[in-house]
C-alpha positions in Angstrom: 111.8 69.3 157.2 110.0 67.6 154.3 111.4 65.0 151.9 113.6 65.4 148.9 110.6 65.7 146.5 109.6 68.9 148.5 113.0 70.5 148.0 113.2 73.7 145.8 115.0 73.4 142.4 117.9 75.5 143.7 119.2 79.0 143.5 118.1 80.8 140.4 118.9 84.1 138.8 116.1 86.6 139.3 117.8 89.8 138.1 121.2 91.2 137.2 122.1 91.7 140.9 119.9 89.0 142.6 119.3 85.3 142.8 116.5 83.6 144.7 116.0 80.4 146.5 112.4 79.2 147.1 111.9 77.8 150.7 109.9 74.5 151.0 107.0 76.1 152.9 104.2 76.3 150.3 100.7 76.9 151.6 97.5 79.0 151.3 99.3 82.1 152.7 102.8 81.6 151.3 101.8 80.5 147.7 104.7 78.5 146.3 106.8 79.3 149.4 108.9 82.2 150.6 111.6 83.6 148.2 114.9 84.2 149.9 117.0 86.5 147.9 120.8 86.9 147.5 122.1 90.3 146.4 125.6 90.6 144.9 127.2 92.5 142.1 129.0 90.2 139.5 132.5 90.6 141.0 131.5 91.1 144.7 133.2 88.9 147.3 130.3 89.4 149.7 126.6 88.6 149.5 123.5 90.0 151.2 120.6 87.7 152.0 117.1 89.0 152.2 114.6 87.0 154.3 116.3 83.7 155.2 112.8 82.2 155.7 111.7 79.2 157.8 113.9 76.9 159.7 114.9 74.3 157.2 118.5 73.0 157.3 118.8 72.3 153.5 117.5 75.8 152.6 119.8 77.5 155.0 122.8 75.5 153.9 122.1 76.4 150.3 122.0 80.1 151.2 125.1 79.9 153.3 127.0 78.2 150.5 126.1 80.9 148.0 129.0 83.1 149.0 130.4 85.1 151.9 127.3 86.3 153.8 128.0 89.2 156.0 124.5 90.9 156.1 120.9 89.7 156.3 118.0 92.1 155.7 114.5 91.4 156.8 111.4 92.8 154.9 109.0 92.2 157.9 108.6 90.1 161.0 106.3 87.3 159.9 107.7 83.9 160.7 108.0 82.6 157.2 110.5 85.4 156.6 112.3 85.5 159.9 112.1 82.1 161.8 115.6 81.1 160.7 117.2 84.5 161.2 119.1 83.7 164.4 120.1 80.2 163.3 121.4 81.6 160.0 123.3 84.4 161.8 125.0 81.7 163.9 125.7 79.6 160.8 127.3 82.4 158.8 128.4 85.0 161.4 126.3 87.6 159.5 124.5 90.6 161.1 120.7 90.7 160.8 119.0 94.1 160.2 115.3 94.7 160.3 113.0 97.7 160.9 111.9 96.2 164.2 114.8 96.1 166.6 113.4 92.8 168.1 114.5 91.0 164.8 118.0 92.5 164.6 121.0 90.3 165.5 124.3 92.1 166.4 123.2 95.2 164.5 121.0 98.3 164.5 117.5 98.7 163.0 116.9 99.8 159.5 115.8 103.4 158.9 113.6 104.8 156.1 115.6 106.2 153.2 118.9 104.6 154.4 121.4 103.7 151.7 123.3 100.5 152.5 126.5 99.7 150.6 126.9 95.9 150.6 127.2 93.0 148.2 129.1 95.3 145.8 126.1 97.6 145.3 123.8 100.1 146.9 120.5 99.1 148.6 118.0 101.8 149.5 115.6 101.1 152.4 112.0 102.2 151.8 109.5 102.0 154.6 106.4 100.5 153.2 104.0 99.9 156.2 100.6 98.5 155.7 100.9 94.7 155.4 102.6 95.1 158.8 103.8 98.1 160.7 107.4 97.1 160.1 107.3 96.3 156.4 110.1 97.6 154.3 111.1 97.3 150.7 114.6 97.3 149.3 115.4 99.2 146.1 118.4 98.3 143.9 118.8 101.3 141.6 121.7 99.7 139.6 119.8 96.4 139.0 119.4 96.8 135.2 117.2 99.3 133.4 114.8 100.9 135.9 116.4 99.0 138.8 114.5 96.5 140.9 112.7 96.5 144.2 112.4 93.6 146.7 108.9 94.2 148.0 108.5 91.5 150.7 104.7 90.9 151.1 103.7 94.4 150.2 103.6 93.3 146.5 103.2 89.6 145.6 104.1 87.8 142.4 100.4 86.9 142.0 97.2 87.8 143.8 97.1 90.6 146.4 98.5 91.0 149.9 96.5 91.1 153.1 96.5 93.8 155.6 97.4 92.1 158.9 95.2 94.4 161.1 95.7 95.7 163.7 99.5 95.5 163.0 98.9 96.7 159.5 96.6 99.5 158.3 94.9 100.2 155.0 95.8 103.9 155.3 99.5 103.0 155.5 99.2 100.4 152.8 97.7 102.8 150.3 100.4 105.3 151.0 103.1 102.7 150.6 101.6 101.6 147.2 101.8 105.3 146.1 105.4 105.5 147.2 106.3 102.4 145.3 104.3 103.4 142.2 106.4 106.6 142.0 109.5 104.4 141.4 108.2 103.6 138.0 108.8 100.5 135.9 111.3 98.7 138.2 111.5 95.0 138.3 109.4 93.5 141.2 111.1 90.9 143.3 108.4 89.7 145.6 108.7 87.5 148.7 106.1 85.1 147.2 105.4 84.2 143.6 107.2 85.1 140.4 109.2 88.1 139.4 107.1 90.9 137.7 108.4 93.4 135.1 106.8 96.7 136.0 106.4 98.0 139.6 104.4 101.1 138.6 101.9 99.1 136.7 101.5 96.5 139.5 101.0 99.3 142.1 98.3 100.9 139.8 96.5 97.6 139.7 96.8 97.1 143.4 95.4 100.5 144.1 92.5 100.0 141.8 91.8 96.6 143.5 91.8 98.2 146.9 89.5 101.0 145.9 87.1 98.4 144.3 87.1 96.5 147.6 86.4 99.7 149.6 83.4 100.3 147.3 82.1 96.8 148.0 82.6 97.3 151.8 80.7 100.7 151.6 77.8 99.0 149.8 77.8 96.2 152.4 77.6 98.7 155.2 74.8 100.6 153.4 72.8 97.3 153.2 73.8 95.9 156.6 73.9 99.1 158.6 76.9 101.1 160.0 77.3 98.8 163.0 77.8 95.6 160.9 80.4 93.3 162.3 83.6 92.1 160.5 82.0 88.7 160.1 78.9 90.1 158.5 80.8 92.2 156.0 83.2 89.4 155.2 80.2 87.1 154.5 78.9 89.7 152.0 82.2 90.9 150.3 84.3 87.7 150.5 81.4 85.2 150.0 83.5 82.8 147.9 86.7 82.8 149.9 88.1 79.4 150.8 87.7 78.5 154.5 91.5 78.1 154.8 92.1 81.8 154.3 88.9 83.1 155.9 91.0 84.7 158.7 92.9 86.7 156.1 89.7 88.0 154.6 88.4 89.0 158.0 91.7 90.8 158.7 91.4 92.8 155.5 87.7 93.6 156.2 88.7 94.8 159.7 91.4 97.1 158.2 88.9 98.4 155.6 86.2 99.1 158.3 88.8 100.9 160.4 89.9 103.0 157.4 86.3 104.0 156.5 85.2 104.7 160.0 88.2 107.0 160.5 87.0 108.9 157.4 90.4 109.3 155.9 90.7 110.2 152.2 92.5 107.6 150.1 95.6 108.7 148.3 95.1 109.3 144.6 91.4 110.1 144.9 
């Protein structure tokens, strides 16, 4: 559970309609930890929680004490987002909805394009597969100028997301980035790292980074041969990657090789 020094500072305002609470699960893959979000209009009696996070009693108690929780939304199935879902549902009596039915509690799965009315506002569900097959983002059109989008792990507050191949695919991820880019300069509310001001600009940078990496993988294949292994390409393209996240680099290389070997054109090229 961690000691008091490990506890997050508390619930903080992240946008007009959202607040966030940082879970005490910092690490190489989670950055500072997982951001759990609370969605509610200023005079709303109900609150929506997005990604209750890991099992941590103090974290869950703080979320539960933030208002009348009747709905929990999940961005994707990874444990740092969902491990506490069932416990939190029992604690609050809230329904849990996710794209994957296996992670729903007393409710039906989310659907792409669905408009949810909860927390005194409207929440649009956007399927954004790529990081995982079940990744979704949540758009809040009324959340200030340009609105906001809770991006889960599809867009991070700093650095770039991995493609969790074979669950995730690069083809899907590139298409999801293009989908999000079309939403323009919305505020980015990521599941890890700080809030960012311009979704369109971030997506453009992410797409440029992915195409740069694809170029590096192509050059590695040209030098190593078309049958080069994931490990061989990772050694060449991610030579300076820390050993603690080597598995993530290999997953990304696997996804890139699968993409290139399928010979599918990249969106926007």
